[in-house]
VOMAR-849736 format. One record per residue (C-alpha): residue in three letters; x, y, z; residue number from 1. Coordinates in steps of 0.05 Angstrom, whole numbers, plus 5000, padded with zeros to 4 digits. Layout:
BEGIN
<r resn="ALA" x="X" y="Y" z="Z" resi="NUM"/>
...
END
This chain:
BEGIN
<r resn="MET" x="0527" y="2094" z="8419" resi="1"/>
<r resn="LYS" x="0601" y="2106" z="8416" resi="2"/>
<r resn="VAL" x="0642" y="2117" z="8352" resi="3"/>
<r resn="LEU" x="0718" y="2116" z="8350" resi="4"/>
<r resn="ILE" x="0752" y="2156" z="8295" resi="5"/>
<r resn="ILE" x="0824" y="2136" z="8282" resi="6"/>
<r resn="GLU" x="0850" y="2191" z="8237" resi="7"/>
<r resn="ASP" x="0914" y="2232" z="8238" resi="8"/>
<r resn="ASP" x="0887" y="2291" z="8200" resi="9"/>
<r resn="ASP" x="0856" y="2335" z="8254" resi="10"/>
<r resn="SER" x="0811" y="2374" z="8206" resi="11"/>
<r resn="ILE" x="0781" y="2311" z="8176" resi="12"/>
<r resn="ALA" x="0772" y="2279" z="8244" resi="13"/>
<r resn="GLU" x="0738" y="2341" z="8271" resi="14"/>
<r resn="MET" x="0693" y="2348" z="8210" resi="15"/>
<r resn="TYR" x="0667" y="2277" z="8219" resi="16"/>
<r resn="ARG" x="0664" y="2284" z="8295" resi="17"/>
<r resn="LEU" x="0620" y="2345" z="8292" resi="18"/>
<r resn="ARG" x="0569" y="2311" z="8248" resi="19"/>
<r resn="LEU" x="0568" y="2247" z="8290" resi="20"/>
<r resn="VAL" x="0560" y="2286" z="8355" resi="21"/>
<r resn="ALA" x="0503" y="2327" z="8323" resi="22"/>
<r resn="ASP" x="0470" y="2261" z="8305" resi="23"/>
<r resn="GLY" x="0473" y="2237" z="8376" resi="24"/>
<r resn="TYR" x="0536" y="2194" z="8378" resi="25"/>
<r resn="GLU" x="0591" y="2197" z="8430" resi="26"/>
<r resn="VAL" x="0657" y="2204" z="8393" resi="27"/>
<r resn="ASP" x="0730" y="2191" z="8412" resi="28"/>
<r resn="ILE" x="0789" y="2208" z="8366" resi="29"/>
<r resn="GLY" x="0853" y="2168" z="8361" resi="30"/>
<r resn="HIS" x="0907" y="2207" z="8324" resi="31"/>
<r resn="ASP" x="0951" y="2147" z="8307" resi="32"/>
<r resn="GLY" x="0946" y="2072" z="8306" resi="33"/>
<r resn="GLU" x="0973" y="2061" z="8376" resi="34"/>
<r resn="ASN" x="0927" y="2113" z="8407" resi="35"/>
<r resn="GLY" x="0869" y="2084" z="8367" resi="36"/>
<r resn="LEU" x="0882" y="2014" z="8394" resi="37"/>
<r resn="GLN" x="0884" y="2041" z="8465" resi="38"/>
<r resn="LEU" x="0817" y="2076" z="8455" resi="39"/>
<r resn="ALA" x="0787" y="2014" z="8421" resi="40"/>
<r resn="ALA" x="0797" y="1977" z="8487" resi="41"/>
<r resn="GLY" x="0739" y="2019" z="8512" resi="42"/>
<r resn="ALA" x="0694" y="1979" z="8466" resi="43"/>
<r resn="PRO" x="0664" y="2030" z="8418" resi="44"/>
<r resn="ASP" x="0604" y="2009" z="8377" resi="45"/>
<r resn="PHE" x="0636" y="2029" z="8311" resi="46"/>
<r resn="ILE" x="0706" y="2048" z="8286" resi="47"/>
<r resn="TYR" x="0723" y="2094" z="8228" resi="48"/>
<r resn="LEU" x="0795" y="2077" z="8208" resi="49"/>
<r resn="ASP" x="0842" y="2115" z="8162" resi="50"/>
<r resn="VAL" x="0894" y="2073" z="8124" resi="51"/>
<r resn="ARG" x="0953" y="2121" z="8126" resi="52"/>
<r resn="LEU" x="0971" y="2133" z="8198" resi="53"/>
<r resn="PRO" x="1037" y="2151" z="8231" resi="54"/>
<r resn="GLY" x="1074" y="2092" z="8261" resi="55"/>
<r resn="MET" x="1027" y="2035" z="8245" resi="56"/>
<r resn="ASP" x="0981" y="2036" z="8184" resi="57"/>
<r resn="GLY" x="0907" y="2023" z="8186" resi="58"/>
<r resn="PHE" x="0914" y="1952" z="8160" resi="59"/>
<r resn="GLU" x="0959" y="1934" z="8219" resi="60"/>
<r resn="VAL" x="0910" y="1968" z="8267" resi="61"/>
<r resn="LEU" x="0852" y="1928" z="8236" resi="62"/>
<r resn="GLY" x="0892" y="1863" z="8242" resi="63"/>
<r resn="ARG" x="0905" y="1877" z="8315" resi="64"/>
<r resn="LEU" x="0832" y="1895" z="8328" resi="65"/>
<r resn="ARG" x="0810" y="1829" z="8296" resi="66"/>
<r resn="SER" x="0861" y="1788" z="8336" resi="67"/>
<r resn="GLN" x="0834" y="1811" z="8404" resi="68"/>
<r resn="PRO" x="0769" y="1780" z="8430" resi="69"/>
<r resn="ALA" x="0747" y="1847" z="8461" resi="70"/>
<r resn="THR" x="0751" y="1884" z="8394" resi="71"/>
<r resn="ALA" x="0744" y="1828" z="8342" resi="72"/>
<r resn="ALA" x="0670" y="1841" z="8328" resi="73"/>
<r resn="ILE" x="0669" y="1917" z="8327" resi="74"/>
<r resn="PRO" x="0646" y="1941" z="8259" resi="75"/>
<r resn="VAL" x="0701" y="1979" z="8222" resi="76"/>
<r resn="LEU" x="0695" y="2026" z="8162" resi="77"/>
<r resn="ILE" x="0761" y="2040" z="8127" resi="78"/>
<r resn="LEU" x="0764" y="2108" z="8094" resi="79"/>
<r resn="SER" x="0824" y="2124" z="8051" resi="80"/>
<r resn="ASN" x="0847" y="2177" z="8002" resi="81"/>
<r resn="TYR" x="0858" y="2121" z="7952" resi="82"/>
<r resn="GLY" x="0805" y="2083" z="7912" resi="83"/>
<r resn="ASP" x="0852" y="2027" z="7893" resi="84"/>
<r resn="PRO" x="0812" y="1961" z="7885" resi="85"/>
<r resn="ALA" x="0870" y="1921" z="7916" resi="86"/>
<r resn="LEU" x="0868" y="1966" z="7978" resi="87"/>
<r resn="ARG" x="0792" y="1956" z="7983" resi="88"/>
<r resn="GLN" x="0800" y="1881" z="7976" resi="89"/>
<r resn="ARG" x="0855" y="1879" z="8029" resi="90"/>
<r resn="GLY" x="0811" y="1917" z="8078" resi="91"/>
<r resn="LEU" x="0753" y="1870" z="8068" resi="92"/>
<r resn="ILE" x="0796" y="1808" z="8075" resi="93"/>
<r resn="LEU" x="0824" y="1835" z="8141" resi="94"/>
<r resn="GLY" x="0753" y="1844" z="8166" resi="95"/>
<r resn="ALA" x="0728" y="1914" z="8151" resi="96"/>
<r resn="GLN" x="0653" y="1918" z="8139" resi="97"/>
<r resn="GLU" x="0664" y="1970" z="8085" resi="98"/>
<r resn="VAL" x="0720" y="2007" z="8050" resi="99"/>
<r resn="ALA" x="0707" y="2076" z="8020" resi="100"/>
<r resn="THR" x="0745" y="2136" z="7994" resi="101"/>
<r resn="LYS" x="0745" y="2200" z="8035" resi="102"/>
<r resn="ALA" x="0727" y="2241" z="7973" resi="103"/>
<r resn="ASP" x="0662" y="2200" z="7967" resi="104"/>
<r resn="MET" x="0643" y="2202" z="8041" resi="105"/>
<r resn="THR" x="0612" y="2266" z="8067" resi="106"/>
<r resn="PRO" x="0602" y="2273" z="8142" resi="107"/>
<r resn="ALA" x="0527" y="2260" z="8131" resi="108"/>
<r resn="GLU" x="0542" y="2197" z="8092" resi="109"/>
<r resn="LEU" x="0590" y="2173" z="8146" resi="110"/>
<r resn="SER" x="0535" y="2184" z="8198" resi="111"/>
<r resn="ALA" x="0485" y="2147" z="8155" resi="112"/>
<r resn="THR" x="0534" y="2089" z="8147" resi="113"/>
<r resn="VAL" x="0543" y="2085" z="8222" resi="114"/>
<r resn="ARG" x="0468" y="2086" z="8231" resi="115"/>
<r resn="ARG" x="0458" y="2032" z="8179" resi="116"/>
<r resn="ILE" x="0510" y="1986" z="8209" resi="117"/>
<r resn="ILE" x="0498" y="1995" z="8284" resi="118"/>
<r resn="GLY" x="0430" y="2028" z="8289" resi="119"/>
<r resn="GLU" x="0403" y="2093" z="8314" resi="120"/>
<r resn="PRO" x="0439" y="2130" z="8370" resi="121"/>
<r resn="GLY" x="0409" y="2112" z="8437" resi="122"/>
<r resn="ALA" x="0367" y="2055" z="8408" resi="123"/>
<r resn="ASP" x="0392" y="2006" z="8460" resi="124"/>
<r resn="ALA" x="0420" y="2054" z="8512" resi="125"/>
END
């Protein structure tokens, strides 16, 4: 199973990547919205998406993902530094499966969320 992390903070991206790899997932990292969209064309099974990204924000990335048939159905978890209810609502309206704050999402919890939404790594490989 393949997970795409779209996150501009290298230390956060690496922290989550290490846990996901340890749990058996293949992980790609997009460091901005444009790069993330390019990597999403490779059809990952799950996308972790930051809201604040250089160039194009996470909401625009999500809108573009949902507008393309090849990426429209990929589950997306938005993680943000902000717990604003309006931000959460906007993410859900745009098609994210879940919206959470980074402070509340440990690497183990992110891995468990991926597992819950898409299944165990290798289950259908």
